[in-house]
Short mmCIF file of the C-alpha atoms (twelve columns), coordinates in Angstrom:
data_MODEL
# 
_entry.id   MODEL 
# 
loop_
_atom_site.group_PDB 
_atom_site.id 
_atom_site.type_symbol 
_atom_site.label_atom_id 
_atom_site.label_alt_id 
_atom_site.label_comp_id 
_atom_site.label_asym_id 
_atom_site.label_seq_id 
_atom_site.Cartn_x 
_atom_site.Cartn_y 
_atom_site.Cartn_z 
_atom_site.pdbx_PDB_model_num 
ATOM 1   C CA . MET A 1   -46.671 13.447 -0.156  1 
ATOM 2   C CA . SER A 2   -45.895 13.913 3.514   1 
ATOM 3   C CA . GLU A 3   -49.417 14.984 4.448   1 
ATOM 4   C CA . PHE A 4   -52.723 13.181 4.204   1 
ATOM 5   C CA . ILE A 5   -54.753 15.338 1.879   1 
ATOM 6   C CA . GLY A 6   -58.105 13.781 2.675   1 
ATOM 7   C CA . MET A 7   -58.001 14.293 6.444   1 
ATOM 8   C CA . PRO A 8   -59.674 17.575 7.385   1 
ATOM 9   C CA . ALA A 9   -57.659 19.886 9.591   1 
ATOM 10  C CA . PRO A 10  -58.935 20.212 13.166  1 
ATOM 11  C CA . ARG A 11  -61.976 22.390 12.905  1 
ATOM 12  C CA . ARG A 12  -61.426 25.787 14.446  1 
ATOM 13  C CA . ARG A 13  -64.223 27.591 16.179  1 
ATOM 14  C CA . ASP A 14  -65.823 30.113 13.896  1 
ATOM 15  C CA . ARG A 15  -66.664 33.591 15.026  1 
ATOM 16  C CA . THR A 16  -70.213 32.467 15.740  1 
ATOM 17  C CA . GLY A 17  -69.003 29.955 18.312  1 
ATOM 18  C CA . GLY A 18  -68.629 26.803 16.204  1 
ATOM 19  C CA . ALA A 19  -71.157 27.063 13.375  1 
ATOM 20  C CA . PRO A 20  -70.324 28.557 9.968   1 
ATOM 21  C CA . ALA A 21  -70.539 32.329 9.871   1 
ATOM 22  C CA . PRO A 22  -73.992 33.700 8.982   1 
ATOM 23  C CA . PRO A 23  -74.703 34.238 5.265   1 
ATOM 24  C CA . ARG A 24  -73.736 37.538 3.728   1 
ATOM 25  C CA . ASP A 25  -72.880 38.808 0.277   1 
ATOM 26  C CA . VAL A 26  -69.694 36.977 -0.711  1 
ATOM 27  C CA . ARG A 27  -68.566 39.611 -3.210  1 
ATOM 28  C CA . GLU A 28  -69.002 42.416 -0.687  1 
ATOM 29  C CA . ARG A 29  -67.123 40.470 1.972   1 
ATOM 30  C CA . ALA A 30  -64.320 39.599 -0.472  1 
ATOM 31  C CA . ALA A 31  -63.901 43.279 -1.351  1 
ATOM 32  C CA . GLU A 32  -63.730 44.085 2.346   1 
ATOM 33  C CA . LEU A 33  -61.014 41.482 2.891   1 
ATOM 34  C CA . ARG A 34  -58.985 42.756 -0.070  1 
ATOM 35  C CA . SER A 35  -59.153 46.336 1.177   1 
ATOM 36  C CA . GLY A 36  -57.958 45.144 4.574   1 
ATOM 37  C CA . ARG A 37  -55.116 43.113 2.999   1 
ATOM 38  C CA . GLU A 38  -56.435 39.876 4.507   1 
ATOM 39  C CA . PRO A 39  -55.771 36.640 2.603   1 
ATOM 40  C CA . TYR A 40  -58.641 34.305 1.817   1 
ATOM 41  C CA . VAL A 41  -59.681 31.464 -0.466  1 
ATOM 42  C CA . LEU A 42  -62.685 31.784 -2.751  1 
ATOM 43  C CA . ALA A 43  -64.487 28.447 -3.084  1 
ATOM 44  C CA . THR A 44  -66.934 28.104 -5.988  1 
ATOM 45  C CA . VAL A 45  -69.048 25.041 -6.727  1 
ATOM 46  C CA . VAL A 46  -68.590 24.358 -10.439 1 
ATOM 47  C CA . ARG A 47  -70.388 21.003 -10.597 1 
ATOM 48  C CA . ALA A 48  -72.817 19.244 -8.288  1 
ATOM 49  C CA . GLN A 49  -74.061 15.705 -8.886  1 
ATOM 50  C CA . ARG A 50  -77.059 14.816 -6.704  1 
ATOM 51  C CA . PRO A 51  -77.709 14.110 -3.973  1 
ATOM 52  C CA . THR A 52  -75.931 17.245 -2.700  1 
ATOM 53  C CA . SER A 53  -77.156 20.245 -0.744  1 
ATOM 54  C CA . ALA A 54  -75.000 22.606 -2.800  1 
ATOM 55  C CA . LYS A 55  -75.539 23.583 -6.415  1 
ATOM 56  C CA . ALA A 56  -73.301 24.990 -9.133  1 
ATOM 57  C CA . GLY A 57  -72.545 28.646 -8.472  1 
ATOM 58  C CA . ASP A 58  -72.656 28.437 -4.679  1 
ATOM 59  C CA . ARG A 59  -69.678 30.197 -3.142  1 
ATOM 60  C CA . ALA A 60  -67.891 30.613 0.156   1 
ATOM 61  C CA . LEU A 61  -64.797 32.265 1.565   1 
ATOM 62  C CA . VAL A 62  -62.209 30.452 3.678   1 
ATOM 63  C CA . LEU A 63  -60.352 32.866 5.936   1 
ATOM 64  C CA . ALA A 64  -56.866 32.390 7.358   1 
ATOM 65  C CA . ASP A 65  -58.286 31.619 10.819  1 
ATOM 66  C CA . GLY A 66  -60.406 28.766 9.447   1 
ATOM 67  C CA . THR A 67  -63.670 30.689 9.352   1 
ATOM 68  C CA . VAL A 68  -65.916 29.772 6.407   1 
ATOM 69  C CA . GLU A 69  -68.354 32.412 5.195   1 
ATOM 70  C CA . GLY A 70  -70.915 31.471 2.567   1 
ATOM 71  C CA . PHE A 71  -72.198 28.058 1.473   1 
ATOM 72  C CA . VAL A 72  -70.672 25.260 -0.609  1 
ATOM 73  C CA . GLY A 73  -72.374 22.291 0.997   1 
ATOM 74  C CA . GLY A 74  -73.183 20.667 4.299   1 
ATOM 75  C CA . HIS A 75  -70.802 19.789 7.088   1 
ATOM 76  C CA . CYS A 76  -69.315 16.862 5.165   1 
ATOM 77  C CA . ALA A 77  -68.080 19.178 2.420   1 
ATOM 78  C CA . LEU A 78  -67.411 22.092 4.755   1 
ATOM 79  C CA . ASP A 79  -64.584 20.499 6.713   1 
ATOM 80  C CA . THR A 80  -62.832 19.333 3.546   1 
ATOM 81  C CA . VAL A 81  -63.169 22.752 1.892   1 
ATOM 82  C CA . ARG A 82  -61.804 24.385 5.029   1 
ATOM 83  C CA . ALA A 83  -58.822 22.015 5.206   1 
ATOM 84  C CA . GLN A 84  -57.933 22.345 1.534   1 
ATOM 85  C CA . GLY A 85  -58.473 26.098 1.592   1 
ATOM 86  C CA . LEU A 86  -56.065 26.504 4.481   1 
ATOM 87  C CA . ARG A 87  -53.490 24.423 2.590   1 
ATOM 88  C CA . LEU A 88  -53.598 26.949 -0.254  1 
ATOM 89  C CA . LEU A 89  -52.836 29.751 2.201   1 
ATOM 90  C CA . GLU A 90  -49.688 28.072 3.503   1 
ATOM 91  C CA . PRO A 91  -46.563 30.102 2.575   1 
ATOM 92  C CA . ARG A 92  -44.796 27.065 1.128   1 
ATOM 93  C CA . ARG A 93  -47.501 26.451 -1.447  1 
ATOM 94  C CA . THR A 94  -46.386 27.288 -4.984  1 
ATOM 95  C CA . GLY A 95  -49.858 27.092 -6.539  1 
ATOM 96  C CA . HIS A 96  -52.719 29.305 -5.472  1 
ATOM 97  C CA . SER A 97  -55.654 27.441 -7.021  1 
ATOM 98  C CA . THR A 98  -56.922 23.899 -7.387  1 
ATOM 99  C CA . LEU A 99  -60.024 21.906 -8.231  1 
ATOM 100 C CA . LEU A 100 -61.363 19.963 -5.255  1 
ATOM 101 C CA . ARG A 101 -63.444 16.879 -6.043  1 
ATOM 102 C CA . ILE A 102 -65.442 15.298 -3.229  1 
ATOM 103 C CA . THR A 103 -66.975 12.032 -4.407  1 
ATOM 104 C CA . PRO A 104 -67.942 8.573  -3.078  1 
ATOM 105 C CA . GLU A 105 -66.098 7.124  -6.066  1 
ATOM 106 C CA . GLU A 106 -62.735 7.947  -4.521  1 
ATOM 107 C CA . GLY A 107 -61.087 5.533  -2.155  1 
ATOM 108 C CA . GLU A 108 -57.718 6.815  -1.049  1 
ATOM 109 C CA . PRO A 109 -57.219 10.586 -1.383  1 
ATOM 110 C CA . ARG A 110 -55.123 11.550 -4.369  1 
ATOM 111 C CA . GLU A 111 -53.598 14.682 -5.788  1 
ATOM 112 C CA . GLU A 112 -52.392 15.534 -9.257  1 
ATOM 113 C CA . GLU A 113 -51.599 18.775 -11.001 1 
ATOM 114 C CA . GLY A 114 -54.508 21.141 -10.475 1 
ATOM 115 C CA . LEU A 115 -56.706 18.547 -8.735  1 
ATOM 116 C CA . VAL A 116 -57.304 17.199 -5.242  1 
ATOM 117 C CA . ALA A 117 -59.763 14.285 -5.031  1 
ATOM 118 C CA . VAL A 118 -61.100 12.942 -1.734  1 
ATOM 119 C CA . GLY A 119 -63.778 10.495 -0.716  1 
ATOM 120 C CA . GLN A 120 -67.271 11.592 0.272   1 
ATOM 121 C CA . PRO A 121 -67.429 11.034 4.061   1 
ATOM 122 C CA . CYS A 122 -71.234 11.218 4.301   1 
ATOM 123 C CA . LEU A 123 -73.672 8.391  3.592   1 
ATOM 124 C CA . SER A 124 -75.835 10.664 1.441   1 
ATOM 125 C CA . GLY A 125 -73.288 10.371 -1.391  1 
ATOM 126 C CA . GLY A 126 -73.233 12.846 -4.227  1 
ATOM 127 C CA . THR A 127 -70.273 14.480 -5.941  1 
ATOM 128 C CA . LEU A 128 -69.079 18.060 -5.676  1 
ATOM 129 C CA . GLU A 129 -66.404 19.788 -7.706  1 
ATOM 130 C CA . ILE A 130 -65.288 23.013 -6.100  1 
ATOM 131 C CA . PHE A 131 -62.738 25.430 -7.504  1 
ATOM 132 C CA . LEU A 132 -60.514 26.877 -4.792  1 
ATOM 133 C CA . GLU A 133 -58.606 30.076 -5.486  1 
ATOM 134 C CA . ALA A 134 -56.331 31.775 -2.961  1 
ATOM 135 C CA . VAL A 135 -56.482 35.561 -2.999  1 
ATOM 136 C CA . LEU A 136 -53.397 37.025 -1.373  1 
ATOM 137 C CA . PRO A 137 -52.685 40.703 -0.691  1 
ATOM 138 C CA . PRO A 138 -50.243 42.202 -3.189  1 
ATOM 139 C CA . VAL A 139 -46.682 43.014 -2.195  1 
ATOM 140 C CA . LEU A 140 -46.714 46.306 -0.295  1 
ATOM 141 C CA . VAL A 141 -43.864 48.766 -0.850  1 
ATOM 142 C CA . HIS A 142 -43.360 52.201 0.681   1 
ATOM 143 C CA . VAL A 143 -41.363 54.964 -0.989  1 
ATOM 144 C CA . TYR A 144 -40.398 58.224 0.658   1 
ATOM 145 C CA . GLY A 145 -39.618 61.184 -1.562  1 
ATOM 146 C CA . ASP A 146 -41.212 63.093 -4.410  1 
ATOM 147 C CA . GLY A 147 -38.340 63.299 -6.877  1 
ATOM 148 C CA . PRO A 148 -37.980 61.526 -10.248 1 
ATOM 149 C CA . ILE A 149 -36.540 58.320 -8.782  1 
ATOM 150 C CA . ALA A 150 -39.277 58.054 -6.144  1 
ATOM 151 C CA . ARG A 151 -41.970 58.586 -8.759  1 
ATOM 152 C CA . ALA A 152 -40.376 56.080 -11.146 1 
ATOM 153 C CA . PHE A 153 -40.081 53.521 -8.345  1 
ATOM 154 C CA . ALA A 154 -43.791 53.900 -7.627  1 
ATOM 155 C CA . GLU A 155 -44.715 53.563 -11.313 1 
ATOM 156 C CA . VAL A 156 -42.627 50.419 -11.805 1 
ATOM 157 C CA . GLY A 157 -44.052 48.927 -8.618  1 
ATOM 158 C CA . ARG A 158 -47.614 49.435 -9.800  1 
ATOM 159 C CA . ALA A 159 -46.707 47.889 -13.149 1 
ATOM 160 C CA . LEU A 160 -45.482 44.831 -11.239 1 
ATOM 161 C CA . GLY A 161 -48.844 44.567 -9.509  1 
ATOM 162 C CA . TYR A 162 -47.572 45.801 -6.150  1 
ATOM 163 C CA . GLN A 163 -49.442 48.070 -3.787  1 
ATOM 164 C CA . VAL A 164 -47.384 51.246 -3.532  1 
ATOM 165 C CA . GLU A 165 -47.578 53.696 -0.644  1 
ATOM 166 C CA . ALA A 166 -45.832 56.894 -1.798  1 
ATOM 167 C CA . SER A 167 -45.255 59.690 0.694   1 
ATOM 168 C CA . ALA A 168 -43.368 62.945 1.049   1 
ATOM 169 C CA . ASP A 169 -44.021 62.934 4.801   1 
ATOM 170 C CA . PRO A 170 -41.085 61.490 6.780   1 
ATOM 171 C CA . TRP A 171 -43.442 60.694 9.671   1 
ATOM 172 C CA . ALA A 172 -45.977 58.763 7.597   1 
ATOM 173 C CA . ALA A 173 -46.835 55.396 9.137   1 
ATOM 174 C CA . ILE A 174 -45.296 52.273 7.639   1 
ATOM 175 C CA . ALA A 175 -47.745 49.363 7.525   1 
ATOM 176 C CA . ALA A 176 -46.816 46.260 9.495   1 
ATOM 177 C CA . ASP A 177 -46.779 43.978 6.434   1 
ATOM 178 C CA . THR A 178 -44.647 46.253 4.259   1 
ATOM 179 C CA . THR A 179 -42.144 44.273 2.193   1 
ATOM 180 C CA . ALA A 180 -39.818 47.094 1.144   1 
ATOM 181 C CA . VAL A 181 -39.105 50.725 1.990   1 
ATOM 182 C CA . LEU A 182 -37.110 52.944 -0.337  1 
ATOM 183 C CA . VAL A 183 -35.843 56.309 0.861   1 
ATOM 184 C CA . ALA A 184 -35.363 58.484 -2.210  1 
ATOM 185 C CA . SER A 185 -35.582 62.017 -0.840  1 
ATOM 186 C CA . HIS A 186 -31.969 62.958 -1.680  1 
ATOM 187 C CA . GLY A 187 -30.918 64.151 1.743   1 
ATOM 188 C CA . VAL A 188 -34.240 65.411 3.092   1 
ATOM 189 C CA . SER A 189 -35.312 63.878 6.444   1 
ATOM 190 C CA . GLU A 190 -33.923 60.451 5.603   1 
ATOM 191 C CA . GLU A 191 -33.061 59.257 9.105   1 
ATOM 192 C CA . PRO A 192 -36.617 59.196 10.572  1 
ATOM 193 C CA . VAL A 193 -37.881 57.020 7.722   1 
ATOM 194 C CA . LEU A 194 -34.912 54.669 7.918   1 
ATOM 195 C CA . ARG A 195 -35.315 54.283 11.679  1 
ATOM 196 C CA . ALA A 196 -39.033 53.605 11.366  1 
ATOM 197 C CA . ALA A 197 -38.517 50.999 8.650   1 
ATOM 198 C CA . LEU A 198 -35.786 49.215 10.613  1 
ATOM 199 C CA . ALA A 199 -37.836 49.306 13.825  1 
ATOM 200 C CA . ALA A 200 -40.791 47.788 11.958  1 
ATOM 201 C CA . GLY A 201 -38.617 44.920 10.729  1 
ATOM 202 C CA . VAL A 202 -39.232 45.666 7.045   1 
ATOM 203 C CA . PRO A 203 -37.363 42.966 5.065   1 
ATOM 204 C CA . TYR A 204 -35.875 45.368 2.507   1 
ATOM 205 C CA . VAL A 205 -34.764 48.906 3.322   1 
ATOM 206 C CA . GLY A 206 -32.953 50.867 0.628   1 
ATOM 207 C CA . LEU A 207 -31.424 54.326 0.431   1 
ATOM 208 C CA . ILE A 208 -30.785 56.258 -2.770  1 
ATOM 209 C CA . ALA A 209 -27.335 57.699 -2.110  1 
ATOM 210 C CA . SER A 210 -23.689 57.174 -2.943  1 
ATOM 211 C CA . ARG A 211 -21.739 54.819 -0.708  1 
ATOM 212 C CA . ARG A 212 -19.906 57.735 0.845   1 
ATOM 213 C CA . ARG A 213 -22.957 59.847 1.605   1 
ATOM 214 C CA . GLY A 214 -24.913 56.766 2.651   1 
ATOM 215 C CA . ALA A 215 -22.238 55.827 5.189   1 
ATOM 216 C CA . GLY A 216 -22.523 59.276 6.733   1 
ATOM 217 C CA . VAL A 217 -26.314 59.058 6.969   1 
ATOM 218 C CA . LEU A 218 -26.292 55.572 8.448   1 
ATOM 219 C CA . ALA A 219 -23.621 56.367 11.011  1 
ATOM 220 C CA . GLY A 220 -26.348 57.803 13.228  1 
ATOM 221 C CA . VAL A 221 -28.939 55.080 12.568  1 
ATOM 222 C CA . ASP A 222 -29.055 51.969 14.772  1 
ATOM 223 C CA . GLY A 223 -29.108 48.851 12.618  1 
ATOM 224 C CA . GLY A 224 -27.957 50.845 9.618   1 
ATOM 225 C CA . ASP A 225 -25.933 47.890 8.354   1 
ATOM 226 C CA . ARG A 226 -29.243 46.374 7.178   1 
ATOM 227 C CA . VAL A 227 -29.868 49.260 4.788   1 
ATOM 228 C CA . ARG A 228 -29.000 48.647 1.138   1 
ATOM 229 C CA . VAL A 229 -26.946 51.595 -0.060  1 
ATOM 230 C CA . PRO A 230 -26.710 52.432 -2.824  1 
ATOM 231 C CA . ALA A 231 -30.066 50.736 -3.324  1 
ATOM 232 C CA . GLY A 232 -30.451 48.574 -6.418  1 
ATOM 233 C CA . LEU A 233 -28.450 46.099 -8.440  1 
ATOM 234 C CA . ASP A 234 -25.433 47.357 -10.321 1 
ATOM 235 C CA . ILE A 235 -26.842 47.283 -13.854 1 
ATOM 236 C CA . GLY A 236 -25.321 50.535 -15.002 1 
ATOM 237 C CA . ALA A 237 -28.538 52.451 -14.329 1 
ATOM 238 C CA . ARG A 238 -28.488 56.156 -15.167 1 
ATOM 239 C CA . THR A 239 -32.023 57.397 -15.641 1 
ATOM 240 C CA . PRO A 240 -34.624 57.499 -12.836 1 
ATOM 241 C CA . GLY A 241 -36.528 54.702 -14.545 1 
ATOM 242 C CA . GLU A 242 -33.449 52.518 -14.780 1 
ATOM 243 C CA . VAL A 243 -32.614 53.145 -11.131 1 
ATOM 244 C CA . ALA A 244 -36.180 52.194 -10.188 1 
ATOM 245 C CA . VAL A 245 -35.911 48.964 -12.161 1 
ATOM 246 C CA . SER A 246 -32.592 48.145 -10.478 1 
ATOM 247 C CA . VAL A 247 -34.123 48.556 -7.000  1 
ATOM 248 C CA . HIS A 248 -37.118 46.389 -7.807  1 
ATOM 249 C CA . ALA A 249 -34.755 43.804 -9.317  1 
ATOM 250 C CA . GLU A 250 -32.787 43.748 -6.063  1 
ATOM 251 C CA . ILE A 251 -35.987 43.237 -4.053  1 
ATOM 252 C CA . ILE A 252 -36.924 40.329 -6.331  1 
ATOM 253 C CA . GLN A 253 -33.422 38.852 -6.238  1 
ATOM 254 C CA . LEU A 254 -33.327 38.885 -2.435  1 
ATOM 255 C CA . GLY A 255 -36.610 36.998 -2.319  1 
ATOM 256 C CA . VAL A 256 -38.161 39.206 0.348   1 
ATOM 257 C CA . ARG A 257 -41.535 39.511 -1.390  1 
ATOM 258 C CA . SER A 258 -44.464 38.255 0.673   1 
# 
């Protein structure tokens, strides 16, 4: 590996000025983070071999800015949990969970599938096994229109586990972390939505239209060459459901999902 897995990342100042954030209900805070689409890592002590200050069932949250909320051990464990939690939030990581073992029995840090083992840096000794699970916000897609294709696109998106914002208002706000915008209003107020999506830098912008009609619509839209028209892969789709599947397949194929 190119990185030293046992060396804690430089400790960032927490919101309290350097100490861990004050205790609060972890489940309540996690729900708050999910509703705000903020990524975090849930750390749960699954085994504690004395002497340790933590016990099985203790939990904490590692936020993207390095803040740790909750309790999974003293400062010796805290820095390691923070460092490993932040690793799980890195975009290049393919796995979103791991078991972290902190033990005096380890010499050099090692990593294998599903496990990161590091030495116990404190003289007190003791072994902790902490399960780290990254919780990332779901892919966010926005669809404009209230016709059969728009509704089918929303249904397929929800089946894929995406968060779907469906609107018939061309002036509805498009969230900053939106992955895809589909305009499926069949000629009704398409340009404002397309302009807003392009201005927001949305990775995928699609328009349900024929190539000919789409060219006419996009002629008056700056950056219109970024719009996929007709939206969707050419899979011979005919029904609204099939068209919806083809658009989602194109989003997946282009790899623009967050």
